[in-house]
N, C-alpha and C positions, 0 to 999 in steps of 0.2 A: 211323085214316088216317095219322097221323104216324109210327106205328111201322112201317107198311108202307113209307113213304117212306124211313125210315132203314135198313130192311133192304135196300132197293134201293141206297141210297148206300154202305152198307158193302160190298155186292157190287161196286159200281163201284170202291171203294178197293182191293179185292183184285184186281180186274182190272188196275188201274193198277200195283199192286205186282208181280204175276206177269209182266206184259208187260215192264215196265222192268227189274226186278231179274232177270227170267228170262234176258235176254241177258248180264247181268253174271255170273250163275252159270255160264252156258255158256262164256263166255270163260275164267273161272277154272278150270273143269274141263279145258278144252282146252290151257291154258297149257303144261304140261310136255310135251305131245305134239306140237303143231304148231309150237311155237317151238323151233327146232333149235340156237339159240345165244343168247347173252345179249342181243344187239341185237334179235333177233326177239322175245324174250320181253319186253324193254322196250317194244317196239312194241305188242305185244298189251295190255300193261298201260296204255300211253298211250291206246289206243283207248277204254278205259272210264274212264280217270283223271279226266276233268272231270265225270263224271256218276254214278259208282257210289254215292257217299255220298248224293247227292240222291235217288237212286232208293229208298234205304232209308227215307226219310222217309214213304213211302206205308205202310210197315208200322207205323210209330209212330202215324200218323193212324188207320189201320184199328183198331189195338188200343185207342187212346184213344176212338174213336167207339163201339166195342163196349162199353167200360166205361161210358160216359156214357149211351148210348141203351138198352143191354140189360144192366144190371148183373148180373142173375141168370144170363144166358148167359155173361158174362165170368167170373163166379165159378166156375161149374161147369167151364167149358172150361179156364181157366188153372190150377185146382187139380187137375183130373183128368188133364190133359195136361202136368203140371208137368215131368216128366223129359224128355219129348220136346221141349218148348219150351225147356227149359234147355240141352239139347244144341244146338239151333238157335242160341240166343243165344251160347253159347261159340264155336260155329263162325263166327258173324258177327264176333265180337270178334277171333278168330284171323285171319280174313281181312283185317280192317281194319288190324291190327297188321302183318301181313305186307306189305301194300301200302306202309306207311310205312317199315318197317325193311329191306326187301329191298336197297336201294341204299346202306345206311349203311356197308358195308364192301366193299373190293375183294377179295373172296374168292369163288371159284367154289362152294366147299362151302356157305358162308353163303347165297349167293343161291339155290342149288339147294334148300336146306332150306326157305327161305321160299317158293319156288315150289310145293313140295309142301304147304306150309301153306295157300297160296291154293287149291290143288286141293281139299284136305280141307275148308276153310272154305266152299267153293262146292258141292261134291258132297253133303255131309251135309244142308244145308238143302234142296237141290233134291230129295233123296229124301224127307226127313222131312215136308216140307210136303204132298207127295202122300199119304203115309201118314196124316197127320192129317186132311186133308179127306175122304179116302175113308172113314175111320171115322166122321167126323161125319155124312156123308150116309147111311151104312149104319145108323147107330145104335150107341150104346155103352151099357153097363150104368149106368143112373142110377136111384136109388131115390126113394121118395116125399119125401125131404128134399132132393132135387135134388143129391145127392152122387154123384160118380163112384165106383163100387164095384169097378172093375177096376184094372189096373196097366199098366206099360209093355208087358208081354208080351201083354196083351189087345189092344193096338193092332197087334201084329205078327202079323197074320193074312193069309191069301192075298189077300183083296180089298184090304186096306190096302197090302200090299207091291206089288200090281199098280198101285195108284194112285201109289205112289212111283216105280215104274219109268216110268210114263207121264210124270210131271213131269220126271224126270231126263232122259229121252230128248228131250222137247219142249224143255227148256231148252238142252240141247246143240245141238239143231238151230237154235234161235233164236239162240244165241250164235255159231254158225258162219255163219249168214246175216248177222249183224251184222258179223263180221270180214271176210266177203267184200265187204261194202259199205264198210268203213272202211280196209282195207289194200290193199297193192299187191304185184305180182310173185308170188314163190313162196308167200308167206303167203296171198294171195288165192286162189291155185290150191288150196292145201291146204284152206282153209276151204270152198271149193266142193265138194271131194271129201267132206269130213266131212258136209256137208248131205245128200248123196245117201244114205250108209249110215245116218246117224243118223235122217234123216227116215223111211226105211223102217221102222226099228225103232220109232220113235215111232208111226207109222201102225198097225202091227200091235198094239202094246200098247194104244193108245188105242181101237181098234175093239173089242178084247176087253173092256177096262174099261167102255166106254160101253154095250156090249151087256149085260154083266153087271149094270150099274146099272139098265138098263131092264127086265131080266128080273125084278129084285126088285120093281119097281112101275113101271108105265108112266105117265110124265108127258109130255103132248104137247109142251109148251113145251121141256122138257129134250131130248126126242127130236129136235125140229127143230133146236135149237141144236147138238146133237151131230152131226147130219148135215151141217150147214153148216160146222162145224169140220173135219170130215173132208174136205169139198170144198176148203176153204181150204188145208189141208195139202198136198193133191195139187197145187193151184195153185202153192204155194210151191216144190215140187220141180220142177215144169215151168219156172217162172220161173228157178230156179237153173240148170237145164240150158241155158236160153237166155241165161245170163249177164246176166239182168235182176235184179241184186242188190237194187235198191230195192224192186221188186215182191215179190221173195222174202221180204224182211224184213217188209213190210207183211202178207203172207199168213201168215207164222208168228206175227206179233203177233195177227192176227185169229183164228188157230187157238187160241192160248192164251186170248184174251179170251172166245171162244165156249165153250171148255171150262169156264171158271169160271162163265159164265152158265148152262150146262147143269147144273152142280152146284148152284148156288143155286136154280135153277128147280125142281130135283128136291127140294130141301130144304124150300122154302116150302109151308105157313105155319110149319113147324117151324124152329127155329134149332139145336136139338140134340135129335134123337129119342132115346128110351130103348128099348133092346133088352130091358129087363126087363119093362116094361109101358107100353103106349102112353099110358096115363093119366098117366104121369110125363113125357111129352114137354114140352120147353121150346119155346114158340111165340112168335111176334112179339108176341102180346098179353099172355101171362102172364109174359114175361121182360123187358118193356120198362119204361123209366122213366115218370114222370108226363107228361101232356101239356104241362105248364108247362115242364119240363126240355127236352122235345123241341122245343118252340116256340122257346126261347132258342137251342138248338143250331142250328135251321134258319136263324134270322136270322144267326147268326155264320157259318154255312157259305155262305149266299148272298153275304155281303159279301167273305169272305176267299178262298174257293175259286177264283174267277176270277183273283185276283191271283197266287196260287201257281201256277196253270196257265200264266199268261202268263210268269211268271219262268222256270219250268222249260222251257217252249217256247223262250224266248229263248236259254237255255243251250244247248239242242240245236242251235239255228240257228247260234250263234256257232262251235260246234265241229263243224260238219257236214262239213268236208273230210276226205279220206282221210289216214291217218297214214303218213308215210314213215319207213322204217327209217333212212335217211341223216340225216334231220333229228333223229330221236331220238338217234342216235349222236353227232351234233354237239352237241346240247344236253347230253348226258351228259358229253362231254369238257370243255365249257365249265364245267359245274358242278364237275367234278373240279379243273380249273385254278383256279377261284375259291377252293377250299378249300385 
């Protein structure tokens, strides 16, 4: 029973990570393209500045919860996907450094270089997370010793790459809806335009991916979640066309959340299926920690999770206003004068 609960909680953590970090990735990917000058690019960064590092905490908690609740899943996953996860880690570090160092010098070349670093540090994880989860759901070569017997090229298959395209397009759409909600003037108009074409690309890729997933094996709960996710994405595009940015953002967030729910529903009761032999599948029961460990984790989670959610919710409430390019420019000039 407790291992089922923790499988559900880990799914919730990944939902939180992809919904919140998803728009960060989208903004980072769009930065060099819809920010036409330094002030506009500063404005885009300021839109996610107060929240992006807090959003990454969801990844740390998801990884820590997996290690504690399902150590055998963690061991197989992190050893087998080592290179892919290492690339994601390097990209996240690069993006964090770029945010901090971009404004350290008054040089257009310097800032342009860091802008592209932010792009790369956002685009690479957005693609690779989709590749990783698509392979987990489809199954990867695992032997009787619970060792991953493939390599990085094993993960680069048509189904995995399609999963990567889906997350990449969804995060771009999600980031654009966030920017349309947080910016003004030309930036807002450009963000609205991006939602239209990126949303259509995401819809096509998602339909193909989810249909392919269901063809492999039909899971009712996964199919329902996939259908509702598609409806939510259509609703987001309609809301964007009506300039209802708040609703558009809610619907893209719902689309990503339901897509993750569909993947975990399709995965259960496995946590890491083996394409070598189904007898080698890692499941919620054979990969979990002891009941005593899970009980302690549950008590800690019940106490501290609401506090973390309240704090992060408060952060978003405090920084809920639109970001103005004029105010960003004034703040930059004041900071320059102070130095």
